[in-house]
C-alpha positions as CSV (number, residue, x, y, z in Angstrom):
1,M,95.7,111.8,116.0
2,I,96.7,111.5,112.2
3,S,100.0,114.2,111.5
4,V,100.3,116.1,108.7
5,R,103.0,113.9,108.0
6,D,101.1,110.9,107.9
7,W,99.0,112.1,105.5
8,E,101.3,113.1,102.9
9,D,102.2,109.7,103.6
10,A,99.7,108.0,103.1
11,Q,99.1,110.3,100.3
12,L,102.4,108.5,98.3
13,C,101.0,105.7,98.8
14,W,97.5,106.6,97.9
15,D,99.4,108.0,94.2
16,Y,101.6,104.5,93.6
17,Q,98.2,102.3,94.0
18,R,96.3,104.2,91.3
19,M,97.1,102.6,87.9
20,H,96.3,105.7,85.9
21,H,94.4,103.0,83.2
22,E,92.1,104.5,80.9
23,P,88.5,102.2,80.4
24,R,87.9,100.6,78.0
25,P,85.5,98.3,76.9
26,C,85.6,93.8,78.6
27,S,84.5,90.6,78.3
28,V,83.3,91.5,81.4
29,G,83.5,93.2,84.6
30,I,84.5,92.4,88.5
31,G,84.1,94.2,90.9
32,L,85.9,93.1,94.4
33,G,84.1,92.7,97.6
34,S,84.7,95.1,100.5
35,H,83.3,97.6,102.8
36,D,83.3,100.5,100.4
37,L,79.7,100.5,98.0
38,G,81.3,103.3,96.2
39,V,82.4,99.5,94.3
40,A,78.7,98.9,93.1
41,D,78.4,102.2,91.8
42,T,80.9,102.8,89.9
43,T,80.8,99.3,88.4
44,A,77.4,99.9,87.2
45,D,78.8,103.3,85.8
46,L,81.1,101.2,83.6
47,F,78.5,98.8,82.4
48,R,76.1,101.4,81.3
49,R,79.2,103.5,79.3
50,G,79.9,100.5,77.5
51,M,82.5,98.5,79.3
52,M,81.6,95.4,79.7
53,P,78.1,93.1,78.8
54,L,78.4,91.3,82.1
55,I,79.6,92.1,86.1
56,V,81.1,88.8,88.4
57,F,80.4,90.9,91.9
58,T,82.9,88.8,94.5
59,G,83.0,88.4,98.1
60,A,81.5,87.1,101.3
61,T,82.3,88.6,104.4
62,S,85.1,90.2,106.1
63,K,85.5,91.7,110.0
64,T,84.4,94.8,108.3
65,T,81.2,94.1,106.6
66,Q,79.7,91.5,108.6
67,E,77.5,94.1,110.3
68,R,76.7,95.4,107.3
69,M,77.1,93.4,104.8
70,P,75.7,90.3,107.1
71,R,74.4,88.5,103.4
72,G,77.9,89.0,101.9
73,E,79.6,91.9,99.8
74,A,78.7,90.7,96.4
75,E,75.2,90.4,97.2
76,H,75.0,93.9,98.8
77,Y,77.0,94.6,96.0
78,R,75.1,93.0,93.1
79,D,71.7,94.8,95.1
80,R,72.7,98.3,94.5
81,A,73.8,98.2,91.2
82,I,70.6,96.7,89.9
83,E,69.3,99.4,92.6
84,L,71.7,101.8,90.0
85,G,70.0,100.3,86.5
86,V,72.0,97.1,85.6
87,P,69.5,94.1,84.7
88,G,69.9,91.3,87.3
89,D,70.1,88.7,84.4
90,A,73.7,91.2,83.4
91,V,74.8,90.3,86.9
92,L,76.7,86.9,88.6
93,V,77.6,86.8,92.2
94,E,80.5,85.3,93.7
95,P,79.0,85.0,97.4
96,H,82.6,82.5,98.9
97,A,86.0,84.9,99.1
98,R,87.7,86.5,101.4
99,N,90.7,87.8,100.1
100,T,92.1,89.4,96.9
101,G,93.5,86.0,95.2
102,Q,89.6,84.3,95.7
103,N,88.3,87.2,94.0
104,I,89.7,86.6,90.8
105,T,90.4,82.5,91.4
106,L,86.7,81.6,92.3
107,S,85.7,84.9,90.2
108,R,87.5,82.9,86.8
109,S,85.8,79.6,88.2
110,L,82.5,80.6,87.9
111,L,82.7,82.1,84.4
112,E,84.5,79.5,83.3
113,E,81.8,77.1,84.4
114,R,78.7,79.4,82.9
115,G,81.3,78.5,79.2
116,I,81.2,82.6,79.2
117,E,84.8,83.1,77.3
118,V,87.3,85.5,78.5
119,S,89.7,87.6,76.8
120,S,89.8,90.6,79.2
121,V,88.7,92.1,82.4
122,L,87.9,95.1,83.5
123,L,88.8,94.5,87.3
124,I,87.2,97.5,89.7
125,S,88.3,98.1,93.5
126,K,88.6,100.3,95.7
127,P,90.7,103.6,94.2
128,Y,94.4,102.2,96.9
129,E,93.9,98.4,96.1
130,E,94.4,98.9,92.4
131,R,97.9,97.8,92.0
132,R,97.7,95.0,94.4
133,S,94.0,93.6,92.4
134,Y,96.1,93.9,89.3
135,A,99.0,92.4,90.3
136,T,97.3,89.4,91.9
137,A,94.6,89.0,89.1
138,R,98.5,89.1,86.6
139,K,99.7,86.7,88.6
140,L,96.4,83.9,88.8
141,W,95.2,84.4,85.6
142,P,98.0,84.3,83.2
143,G,96.4,85.4,79.6
144,V,94.5,87.8,80.2
145,K,94.4,92.2,79.7
146,F,93.4,93.7,82.7
147,V,92.3,96.9,83.3
148,S,92.2,98.4,86.4
149,A,89.4,100.9,87.0
150,S,88.3,102.4,90.7
151,T,86.2,105.6,91.6
152,P,88.4,108.4,90.4
153,M,88.5,110.9,93.6
154,P,91.0,111.9,95.6
155,L,92.3,110.9,99.1
156,P,90.7,113.4,101.4
157,E,87.6,112.9,99.3
158,Y,87.6,109.2,99.7
159,V,88.2,109.5,103.0
160,D,85.2,112.0,103.4
161,S,83.1,109.1,101.8
162,I,84.4,106.3,104.2
163,Q,84.2,108.5,107.1
164,D,87.2,106.6,109.2
165,A,90.5,108.0,107.9
166,R,92.0,105.9,110.1
167,L,90.6,102.6,108.6
168,V,92.0,104.2,105.1
169,I,95.4,104.6,105.8
170,D,95.4,101.5,108.2
171,M,93.9,99.6,104.6
172,L,96.4,101.5,102.6
173,V,99.0,100.5,104.5
174,G,97.7,96.8,104.3
175,S,97.8,96.7,100.4
176,L,101.0,98.9,100.2
177,Q,102.6,96.2,102.2
178,R,101.4,92.6,100.2
179,L,103.1,94.6,97.4
180,L,106.0,94.5,98.8
181,I,106.0,91.1,100.2
182,Y,103.6,88.6,98.3
183,P,105.5,88.2,94.5
184,A,108.2,86.3,96.4
185,Q,105.9,83.8,98.7
186,G,103.8,83.7,94.4
187,F,100.2,85.8,95.3
188,M,101.3,88.1,92.5
189,I,103.3,89.7,89.9
190,P,106.2,91.8,91.0
191,Q,106.0,95.2,91.2
192,D,108.8,98.4,91.2
193,V,107.3,100.0,94.1
194,P,109.8,103.6,94.4
195,A,111.9,104.1,96.9
196,D,109.9,107.1,98.2
197,V,106.9,104.7,98.7
198,T,108.9,102.7,100.5
199,R,110.0,104.6,103.3
200,A,106.4,106.5,103.7
201,Y,105.0,102.9,104.3
202,E,107.8,102.5,106.9
203,R,107.1,105.4,108.9
204,L,103.1,104.7,108.9
205,V,104.3,100.9,110.2
206,S,106.3,103.3,112.9
207,R,103.5,105.3,113.9
208,G,101.1,102.8,114.3
209,F,98.8,101.6,111.2
210,T,99.0,98.5,111.2
211,S,96.3,96.8,112.2
212,R,95.6,95.7,107.9
213,L,99.1,94.1,108.4
214,V,99.8,90.5,108.0
215,P,102.3,88.2,109.3
216,A,105.7,88.8,107.3
217,R,108.0,85.1,106.8
218,A,111.1,85.0,108.5
219,G,113.9,87.4,108.2
220,S,111.4,90.2,107.3
221,T,111.1,93.2,109.0
222,L,108.6,95.3,106.1
223,N,106.0,94.6,109.2
224,K,107.8,95.9,111.5
225,G,105.2,97.3,114.2
226,A,102.6,95.2,114.1
């Protein structure tokens, strides 16, 4: 049972994850693979609006996507974008990444192998992954300017589109945990997390929204209840 307080706490985490960047033309767009085909839809829309001349879709499969996207997240994203009018020769596929760090490093390697110069990246993710993706990219690809983007919709509408409220809140909690612990592990740049957001995260963990947490290192209490 998801309580009113759970929804309030989820909303705090959701609002914090949104970067509110204004999309602008970039060297390339990178669509981060996931269970949400809306990322491909938004990437295609941004391409049609002239925000980038080239797209990289990146992602293998996960326990969430292996049944619905058996050929890999990036491949299914590519198919979706082409259905929406993006030319096939404007899409590159990176099919091996299994986490956000690999999304960035393997996409970077693919573009370098193709001799494509990149000074700016439009980084397209799920709405609740904007800040995490941005902080990871800034750490792993210095010297490049990143603009975060996602499907512009409020939390209730997004939950309706996914049809799994528990999954969305679990994912929100997992993304927030990584923002709290990964900078110290060298995986992303630090982000200022407001105290009310941290408290919301801790309440959601205590209420059992823990399926997407990663084990914290010794001495950390940020994944208590996992």
